[in-house]
N, C-alpha and C positions, 0 to 999 in steps of 0.2 A: 381192533379194540385196544390193543397194547399201544399202538401209535397215538390214539386219542388220549389215553391216560398219560402218556409221555409228554404230549403237548400241554395238557392241563398242568402237569407238574412244572414244566418250564414256565408256564404263565404265572403260577403262584410264586415261583422262585423270583421272577423278575419284579413282581409287585412288591415282594418283601425287600428286594434290593432297592427298589425305587424309594420306599419309605425310609430305608436306612440312609440313603444318600440325602434325602430331603432333611432328615434330622441333623446330619453332619454339616450340611451346607445350607442351613436355614436362611442366612442373610442374603444368599444369592437369589436372583429372580429367575431361575431356570431349573428345570427338572427333566428327567428322562424316564420313559417307560418302554416296555417291550411287549410286543404281541407276536403270536405265531398263527399262521394261516396256511392251509394247504394250497398247493398250486392247482390251477384249473378250477378255482372256486368261481361260482357264478357271479356275474355283475350284480352289485347291490348287496352282496354278502357282508354281514357285519363282522368287522375285525375286532373291535372293542369300543367301549365307551370312555373316551379320553376324559371328558368332563367329570364323570363319576369317579374314575380312578384317581384323578388329581384333586378331587374334592371341590370342584368349581361349581358356582351357582349357575344352573342351567338357564335361569330366567335372564341372566345378564350377558349371555354369550353373544347375542346379536349386537347389543349396545357396545360391548367391549371389542367388537370386530374380531371374533375368534376365527382364525383362518390358518391355512398352510402357506408358508412363505418360501419353503425350499423348492426350487423349480427343477424340473427334469425334462428329458426329451419326450417322454410319454408319461402322462399322469396316470399312475396305476391306482392311486387311492384318493379319496375325497373325504372331507369332514362335513357333517351336517351341523351348521351353526345354530340350529334350533335346539338340538338335544346333545350335541357334542359327540355323536357316534361317528367312528371311522369305518368307512365301508369301501368295498372293491369297486373301482370305477371301470377297469378294463380287465379282460381275461389275462391271467398270469401264466406264462410258460416258463417254468423255472429253468429248463435246459437252454431255452433261447436267451434268457436274460443273464444267467450266471455262468453259462458255458462250462459246466462240469465242476465248478468250485464246490468244495465241501459244504460251506455255509453260504446261503443266499439271503442277505439281509438288505432290506430297503430302508434307508434312513429318511425320516420325515421331520421337518422343523415347523413347529406351530407357534403362533404368537397370539397373545391376548393383551389388550391395552387397558389403561386406566385402572390400576397401575400396570406398567409393562411387565409381562411375564413371558418367558421363552421356555418352551417344553420340547424335548426331543423324543421322538417316537421311533423305535426300531421294530420293523416288521420282519420276522423270520419266515421266509417262504419254505414250507416243508415239502419234501419231495413225495410224489405219488407214483406208484408203479404203473406209469402210463405208457411205457415203452418196452417192447420185447427185444431181447438180444438179436443182433443182426450181424451176419458175416458180410464182408465186403463183396464177396462173390458167392453165388449159390453152388458153384462147382469148383473143385480143385483136383488138378491132375498131378500125380506123383510118380516119377520114374525111379525104380529101384533095380540095381543090378542084382543079378541072381547070386552073385558071389558075396553080396553084402552079409557081413557077419551079424549074428544076433546081438542085440544091444544098440544097434545103430538108431539114431533118432532123426526124424524128419519133421521139420516145423510145419505146422498147419496154420491156417488163417485163424486169427483171434477174433472172437465176436465182440461187437461194440454195443454198449447199452448206455444211452444218455442219462439214465437215472443214476443216482448215487447211493452210497451206503448199501443197505441190505437189498435195495432194488436193482443193484447193478449185477453183472455176471458173477455168479458164485461157483458154478461147477460146469464141467463138461462130461459128456457121456458118449462113449463109442459103441457102435453096434457090435453085436457078438460075432467073433471070428477066432480062428486058431493061430494066426500068424502075427497079429499086431495087438499091441496094447497101447493105452493112452497115458501119457505122462504130462503133468501140469507143472509148469515152472513159473514161480512168482518173480516178477521183475518190478519191484516197487509196488505201485498201485494197480498193476495189471497182472492177469493170469494168462500165460501163453501155452496153448496145447501143442504137444509134440507126439508124433507117431513113433512108437517104440517097436522095433522088430524083435519078436520073441524067438523065432526059429528061421533057419535058412529057407530061402525061396527056391522053388524049382520052376523055371520058366516053362520047361517042357510039360510039367504037370499042370500048371495053371499060370497062364501068361498075364492075366488081369484080375484084380481084386476090387470089389465095390464095397465101400464102407459109408456109414452115416454118422456124422459127428453132431451131437446135440449140445447147444449152450443153454444153460438154465440160470435164471436170476433168482434172487432170494426174496422176491416180493410175495405178497399173499393176496390173491392166488399167484402161483408161479407162472412166469411167461418164459417161452423158449424159442430158439431159432435153430435151424439145421443147415449142415453143410454136406453136400454129396462129394465123396472122395473116390477118385478112380486111380488105382495103383497099377502101373504098368511095369512088368518085370523085364529088365533089359539084360543085355549081355554084359559081361564082366568089365568094369572100370573100378579097380579095387582101391584106389587112393583118392581121397577128397582134399580139396584145398584146406589150408589151416591159416587162420588170422594170427597176427602177432599178438593181439590182445582180444580178449572176448568183449571187453567194454572199453571204449575210448571216451575220455573226458577232456573237453577243451573250453577255455574261457574266451569270450569274444565281446569286444566293446560294441555298444550300439553306435549307429551312425557311421560304420565303416564303409568305405567305398564298395561299389559293386565289383564283382569278379575277384574279391579278396579271397585267398585260399584259407579255408577254415582249418582243415586237417587233411592228411593223406593216410588212408587205410592201406594195409598190405596183407595179402594172403598168398601162400605158396602151395604148390602141388608137386609132389615128387614124381608124379607120372611123367612120361615123355610124350612128345607129340601133342596132338590135340587134347589128350587126356590130362596134360600138364599146363595147358594154356588157361589162365583164369580171367574171367571177366566179372565186373562188379555191376550191381544194380540196387536201386532203392526199393524197399518194400512198398508194394503198391497199396498196402493197407494203411499207410501213414496218413496223417491229417493232410488235407489239401494245402494248408498253409505252409507245411514243410516243403512240399514240392514247388510252392510259389517262391519260397525264400532261398532254398538251396538247390544246387545242381551237382550231380556226381559224374565224374569222368569214368566211363565203364572200363577203360583200359588202364589208366594210371591210378585210379582210386582216389583222386583228389576231390574234395568237397569244396565248392566255391560259393560265394555269396551271389545270389541271383537278383535280389531286390533289397530295398531299404529295410534295415532292422531297427525296430523300436522296442526298447526295454519296457515301455509302458504298455505295449500290446501283449508281448509274450516274454517271460523271463527265462524259460528253459525250453530248448528244443531236443526231442529224442528221435534219432534216425536209426532205423534198422537196415543194415547193409548186407546184401547177399553176395557171396563169391562162388562162382560155379565154373567147373572146367568144361572143356569141349568134348569130353569123352562120351561114349555111348554105352550106357546112359550117362549123362553128366552127373557129377557129384557136386553137391551144394553145401555150403556152410554159411552161417550168419554171425554177425556181431552187432553190437549197439554202440552208437556214437551219441554222447550227451553233450550238447552245446549250451553252455551257461552264458547268458547275455549279461554283460557288466553295464551298470547304469552310468551314464554320463550326465552331468548337470546341464541339460539342454532345455529345461523348462523353467521359465520364470514363474514366481508365485502369482497366483490370481487372487484378486481382492473383490469381494462382493459386499456391498453396503445395502443394508435394509434401513432406510432413514424413516424414523417415525415422524419427525418434524424438523425443519431447518430453521425454526424460530424458537428462541428460548427467552423467557422473561429475565430481566437483569436481577430480579430478587430471588432467582432459583437457588435452592440450597446446593452446596457441594454434594456431588454424587448423583445429580439428576441425569437420567439416561437420555442421550441425544439420538444415537443410532446403534444398530447391531452390525457388527463387522465379522465376516468369516473369510479366512484365507486358506488356500490350498496350493499344493505343489505336486505335480504328477510324478516327480522323481522320487527315489527311495532313499532310505538311510539318511545320511547327513544332507544329501542333496535335496531331500524332501522336507527337512525340518526348517520351519520358517520362524523368523523373529520379526514381530510387528511393533513398530514405533510410530510416534507422531512428530511432526515438525516442532522446532523449538519455539519458546516464547508464546505459547498458547495456554490458557487456563483450563485445559482439558487433559484427560488421561485415558488410557486403555486398561480396562479390567478384564482379566481372562475369565472365561466361563468354565463350567464343569466339563465341557467337551473340548478336546484339543482344537487349537486354531480357531476358536470362537472368542470374540471380544465384545465388550460393551464400551461405547464411547460415552464417558460421563464427564460432568464438570468437576474441576479439581478445586478451584477457589471461587469466592464470590465474584460476580460479574458487575461491571460498571459500564453502562451504555455511554455515559458521558465521556468516559475515557476511550473506549473502543466499541463501536456499534456493529462491527462485522468482523468475523474471523474466517480466514482461509486456512482450513486445517488440511494438511497433507499427510496422508497415511502411507507409511513406508514399510514395505514387506520385503525382507531379505532372507534368502535361504543360506544354509551353511555349507554349500558346495564350494569347490575350488575350480575356477574362480566363482565367487558368489554372484547370483543374479538378483536383481532388485526390481520391484514394481512400485509404481506410485499411483495414488488416487487422491483427488482433492475434493473436499466437502466444504461447502459454504454454509456458515451458521450465522444467522442474523440475531442480534440481541435486541429484544423489544423493550420499549421504555416503560418504566414504572415511576410513579410520582414519588420520588425520594429526595427531591431538592426543594428547599424553601426558596421563595423569591428573595433576592438579595439586593439591597440598596448600595449605591456607590459609596455613600458616606452616612454615618449615623453618630451623632445627631446632625441635622442640617440647621444652618443659621440664615435667617432672612432679615435683612435690614429694609424697613418699609417706611417711606415718608408718610407723615400723618396727612390727613385729609385726602386719602386715596379715593378714587372714584368707585362707588358701590357697583358691584357686578363685574368689574374688570379683573383680569387674572393677575395674581400676585406671585405665583410660584408654580413650577411644574416639577413633579417628582417622578422618577422612573426607577423601576425595579427590574431585575433580570432574573430569569429562571433557566437553569441549565438543561431542564427537561425539554421535550418537544411536543408538538401538537397541543391537545387540550391541557396537558400537564404544564405547559409553559404559557398558557393564556391567562394573563394577569388582570385582575380587576382591583380598583382602588376604592377605599372608603375612609372617611374620617371617624376616628373613635370618639364617640360622644359620651359624656358622663351624665347619665340621667339624674336629674334632681340635684346636680352640683351647682351651687351659685357661682356666678361670674365665669361660666364655662364659655370661653371664646369660640370653641369649636362650633357652637350653634350658629355663629355668624359667618361660617365658612362653608363653601360648597366645592365639591371635587368631581371632575369628570371621571366616572368609573373606568373608562377605557383608556383615556390619554394621561390621566394623573394631573391635569391642569387644575389648579386651585384658584378660586376666585373668592373675594370678600363680598359679603352681602351688605356691608355698611362701611362707612369711612371711619377710620380710627383717629382718636384725638390723643396726642402725646400728653396733654395736660391731665387727662383722666386715666390713661393707660399707657405705660411705658414699655412693658414687655409681657408676653404671655407665651404659653406653650401648648401645642396640640400634637396629636399622634395620627399618623396615616398608616392604615393597615392595607397591605398588599396580599391578595389571596389568589392562588392559581385555581384552575378549573379541573384539577385532577380528582380522583376518587380513591381515598378521601383527600380532600383539599388540604394544602399546606399554606401557611401564611407567615408573614413577619411584619414588623412595624418599624417605623422610623419616627424619631422625635424631631419636631421642627420648633426651634426657638426663634420667636419673632421679636425683633427689637424695633420699636416705633421711633423714628427719627423726628426731631423737632423742626418745625417751620415757624417762621416769624408771623404768626397769625393772631397774636394778642397785642393790642395796644396798651400802653402804660395806663394805669388807673391811679388817680390822685386820691390819696388817703387824707391828706391835710394840706391846705385848708379845705373844709367841706362845710357849706352853709346849711341852714335848716331845710331848705328845699332840695338839697342834694347836689347843687352846683358847686364847682370847684372855685369858690370865692371865700375870702376871709378878710377880716379887719383886725389890724394890729395897732395898738396904741403904745407910743414910746415917749418918754420925757424929752423935752427939748434940750436938756442939759447933758445928754449922754455923750460920751467921747467916741472917738473913731474906733472901729472894731467891735462896736456893741452888736450883739446878736439880736436881730429883730425877730426873726422867726425861722423856721425850717420847713421847706416843702417836702412832704413825704409822699412817695409813690412806689408802686410795685408793678412788675410785669410777670405774667404767668409763664412766659417762655424762659428758656435757660440759655447759658452761655452768652454769646454776643447778642443773641436775640432778646435776652432779658437784662442786659447791662444798660442801665439808664444814665443819661447825661442831661444836666440841667443847663438852661441858657435863658437870658433875659430877652424876651421877644419884644417887649414894650416897657419903657420906663420914662417917668416924667422928668427925672433929673439924673443923668448918668454919673454926675460927680458925687452923689449922695450915697448910693447903695451899690453893693457888689454881691454877686451870686457865685457860690462855689459850685463848679460844674459837676462835681462828683457827689457831694453831700446834700446839695440843695439848701445850704445855709445862706440866709440873707443877713448881711452885716453892713454897718455904716462905714463909709469911707472917710468921713470927716465929721466934725461937730456941726450942729445946726446953727445958723445965723438968723438974725431977726428978719432978713429978707427972704428966707426960705419959706415956701408955702407950707401951710398946716396939714395938707393932705397930699399923698403921693400914691399913684396907681402903678403897680408892677404886674406885668403879664409874663409868667414863667412858662417856657416851653420844655416839656419833658419828652425826650426822644430816646428810643432804644437803638442798638447798633446792628440790627439785622441788615441783610443785603438790601432789602426794601424796608427802610426804617418806618416805624409807626410812632405816633406822638400823641401827646395830650397837653393841654394848657391849664394853668391855674392862675387865678387873679388874686393878688394881695393888695389891699388898701391899707397904707401906712398913715396913721393919724399922729401928728406931732402935737402933744399936749404939754401943758405946764406941769411941773413936778407934783404939785398937790393933787391935781386931777388924776395923775398916773397912779399915785399911791392909793388913792381912794378906790380906783377901779381894781387895783391889785388886791385890796382887802376884801372886796366883794367876791372876787374870783377865789381867793383862798378860803373864804367861808364856805362857798359852794363846794369846793374841793374837799374840805374837811368832812362835810356832811356825806358826800359821796363815798369817801374813804371809810367812814364808820359803817355804812350799809354794806359795802363790799367786804369789809373785814369780818362782819358777823357771818355772812354766808361762807366766807373762806375758812373760818375756824371750824365750822361744821364739816365742810368737805375734807379739810386736812385731818380732822379727827377720825373720820371714817376710813380714809385712805391709810392713816397710820396704823390702825388696828389690822387692816388687811395686810399691810406691809410687814408688821411684826410677825403675823402668822406665817407669811411666806418665808421670812428669814429663819424662823424656827424649823420649818420643813427643810429648807436648804441646808441648814446646819446639820440636821440629822442625816440627810443624804450624803453630805460631804464627809461626815464622820465614818460612814459605812464604806467609803471609798479610800483607796490607798494611792490614788493617782497624784502625782506631783506636778503641779502646774508651774513650770519654770518661767512662763511668759505672762505678761500682764496685758490685758486687752480690754477693750470696751465693746459692747454689743449695742447695736441700734436696730430695734425691731422695725422701725419705720424707714429704714434705709431702702431707697428705691433703685439702687444700682447705678446711679449716675456717677460720672467721674469726679474725683476729688483732688485737691492739692492744698498745700499749707502755705500760709503767709506769715512771716516772722519779721518783726522790726523792733528796734530799741529806741527808747526815749529816756535819756538820763541813765539812771541806774536800774531801769526796769526793761524787761524784755517782753514783748507782746506777741501772742500767737493767735492767728485767726483759724478756726477749725470748723469742719462740717461738710456733709454731703449736700447735694442739690435738694432743695426743698420741693416736695411734690407740688406740681403745678395745680392750681385750683385750691390750694390749702388756704385757710383763713386764719387770721390772727385773732384769737378769742382770748379774753382775759382769763388768766389762770390755766391756759392750755399747757399740757405737758407732753404733747405728741412728739417733741424732739428732745426730750430730756435724756440725760446720761444714765446709763445703767452700767456700773463698773464693778464687776465681780473681782474681788481682791483675794487671791490665794497665793500667799507668799511663804517661802521657807525661811524661817528664822533659825537662830542658833539653838533655841530651845525646842524646835520642832515646828510643825505646821499649825497654823491657826486661821480661822476665818474671822475677818473683821466685820463687825456689824455697823451698818451706816448710822450716823447720828440723826436722831429724830429732830425735825425743826421745831422752833419755839411755837407754842400755840398762840402767842400774841402777835404773830407775823401778820402784816397787812401791807396793802399797796400804798406806795407813796405817790406823790404827784408825778415824779419822774417815771415810775413804773407804769402809771396810767398813760402817760404820754408815750412810753415805749410800746404799749400794746396797740397804739394807733400809728406806730411808726411805719414808714414805707419799707417794704421788703425789697431791699436792693439786691437782686440776684446777680451779683458781680462775678464772683469766682467761688468755687468750693475750696474748703481748706481742710487740713488734717491736723489735729492737735497731737503732739508727740510728747511722751513722757520721758522719764529718765533713760539714759543710754539709747535714745532713738527708738524706743518701743512705741509702736502705733497704738494710740489709746482710744480715740473716738473720732468719728466724722460728724461735722455739724454744718448746717446751712449758715451762710453769712448773710447778715442783714445790716443795713445802715441804721444806726441808732439816732433817734431824735431826742436824746436826753437833754435836759437842761444843764445849767452849770452847777449841778449839784451831784454828789456821789453818795453811794450807799451800797452795802453788800446785799446781795440777793441770793436765793437758793434755788436749785432746780427742784423738780418734783420729789415727793417723799421717796426715800429709799435709795437715794443716789449717794455714792461715796467714791472718792478718787484717791488713788495712791500717787502722790506727786512729789516734786522737789520744792516743797514750801510754796505751792501755788496759791495765788490769791485771786479771787474772782470779784469783780465789782462792776457796777453799771454806771453810765455817765460818760462824758467825753474824756478822752485820754489826756494826758498831760501835754503841755505845749500849746502852741498857737494853731491856727488853721493849717491844714495840710497844704503842701506845695502842689502846684498844678502838674498833673501827670499826662503822659502821652496816652493815646487810645490803647486799651488793652491792659494798662497797668492799674493796680489797685492802690488807692491812697492808704498810707500808713496811719489809719485812724481807727478809733474805737468802733467795735461792732457788737451787736447784742444778739442773743439767741431768741428767736421768736417764741413767745409764750413765757419767757423768763429773760428779759433783756439784760445782758451782762457783758461786761468787758473783762476779758481774761488777761491778767497780768501775771507774770512769773518773776518772783523775786529770788535771788540767790545771794548767799553770803559772799563776802569778799574772798574767802578761801575756796569758794566753789562747792562747799559741802552743803548738803541738804539741811535746812533748818527744821523741817518736820517731815513726817512720813505719812500723814493722813489729813485730808481736808474734807469737810462736809459743807455743802452749799446750804447755809442757814441764814435766816433773817437776823438782823440786829434785834436785840431784846427791846423791850418797851422803854427802858431807860434811855437808850440811844435815840429812839424815836422822839421822846419828849425833849431830849437835849437838842435835837435838830429843830424842832418847832420853836424852842426857846431862842435858838440862834437866829432863826428867821424873824421872829418877833422883835428881837433887839435891833436887827438891821432896819426893819421898817421904822421903828421909833427913832433910830439914828438919822434916817432919811428925813423924817419930819423935823427933827431938830435942825438939820442942815437947812431945810427950807425956811424955817423960822429965822 
């Protein structure tokens, strides 16, 4: 009953200790509990409920693989995974397993996964009084000389009891007699009985005595064993041998060679003859291992090594040596030899790896457990202490457990499979012995891929230069993205990002192979309608979740010479390129007969037009300027010249495969009176047309002026709220289509001319009053008095088209070269398309659309031919230094500067001449006509 209460107390104490440890070491994933069970328990006996004591959910034990992982030669215990109960699997014999140790503890290591938890269970096997004391022999004979004095002691056999503690031998009892008494001598953990002589013996009275020695243990109930002692009384041998020491102690290193002398005992007997000759013997009651390891020389008393000595088997040997003389009866004395085995570092550490998984995802957090590692060393003290480390340059570390020499292999830093996909981890265990011994064990850990890398394009953005008129359905580009991941995480699919509902979305005319990234166009592109566009390609991998990235593709359409020149003038009523021009017979050489106007929708050399006479009735009468298309007389007409001449003009572009068109001009030579009459009719028709156009133009200009004034007010308010200082002057062109530009400058007399403008959009038309290429010149300049915003000058409301302007609106757009107008100090001001003007020999100032203002060095803009005669003939590719107009508002740009180079003015607005100048011009024309009539008269 007392034993059961004691065990229960131990159990409660261990449970309390378990919870205390759990509270102190909460972050660790391991714990230890302790149970107590008696030996000889039946198989299936319950030791304890581990799941209940640890607070585990019984329903998850099977799924979490609750099991015992610590192996042993014989599995004494098993755990039930269904309820977490630890039970006895085999019969436990404490004496057989623990070999007399005071404490018999069986250590068990249990593991439960998801998450990983390690629990250590210690089972204390309690002793049961299942063995009775036993003497080595049932009988013992003792010879005592009759002369032996009272007080002499004679050693008897000691009883052996495999049980421990209270269940071992506790007392001896000698049968009742009058000569002998029992003396118990404690030698460490053993009780040795001695026979003590109380009074002198008388062999003649009683030659033999029979006694019974009883050994009793402390178990309940008591168990006992008996020894029959027969005492023979001998004749006198009155001196016994004497050892030099009663207890001999010697230290002996393990692994010493066989036949090594351990120690030499010495006993002397002062008797003479046989009574003084001493011989030695080992106690026959010693453990059999002692007789196997050591041998005693009976004559010399030397103890030698007989077999291999291993500290890990036995640490201390105790030998009882008897010395006896040869007298009759012989006299015997005993001593004890204690041999302490010294440990030698002869055992390398042992490494045991319990690997949960050799694959770890690369997105695992630091501290993820990979394996459980336990190390052990059979040596003791410093030789048995082990230091465990890992190989260098691995993102893992060892974390010690609550139990000594137990470690968890965990990740130390974030992993990247793309950098390293496999780690060879070497575990190094080294003891602290001299010299130290080391063990190695290698563990391979695979890093599994996680979709953590976006597809990546080689370059972003991509540029594609594509010739117009491409074949629909043919591939135009192939895009490729790369993904550092593997398998499905690196399987890339492509698609074009389409903007639903967005007008002019060119992506709808493209198709892409989702696997290869090959892009094909579903239609052919036309440079004249589309010069550049942009679309986006999305690359998506097949991971979960998927990752994607996109690339911008800028497509530039390249021009081809696929447009023939179009004749703008002359054009007959039926649409054919034919016209009739009448000139007086009395004109001088160099008279401008007419000008052929044409345009080409292509750009560059493909749109640069050259004029030539394909057919002429008289080569000596007319000349054609190859660049401007002007037809002039070479000489005066004579009476013999025909009255009508036919000229066929060939207009050809400069493409690789040039394209051309022809125009026919019929020149009629009339008398001066007829010419002026025809001119009056034409002027009358022109005046009527100008009046109608002026009316509509006034309404348009008024509406636009109101909107412009509102816009200027808003801009002024916005600029006043900003403190930004614009130090540069620039012009913006909202219709700029991105084509290349350059400037052409030339001088004529005291004037300097500049040709400006970007490429005009192919397919654009010249409509009267068009302002699609007008200048928008924001002027933000810093003056001495501060910053101010200049408002553009509003054009006169009486502005109207002149005959020259009307002719300009029908002029041939000559796409020769693009130019750039530059302002003061080389500042880029604006880009404009260049066009060949077909103005008459009259000049007048014109204005751009409403709201235009320019900061310049006294710039003056006019339309009409430039000063000087016809331009010189130029080589192919050169631009003639002659006047050009801006489509929609034909004007010649002339720049005047003072002699000292200083600016004459700092602001110009493109405005029409007022009505007075218009009337003055008409009056001058009328005077010329009257003067001509007077000359004819």
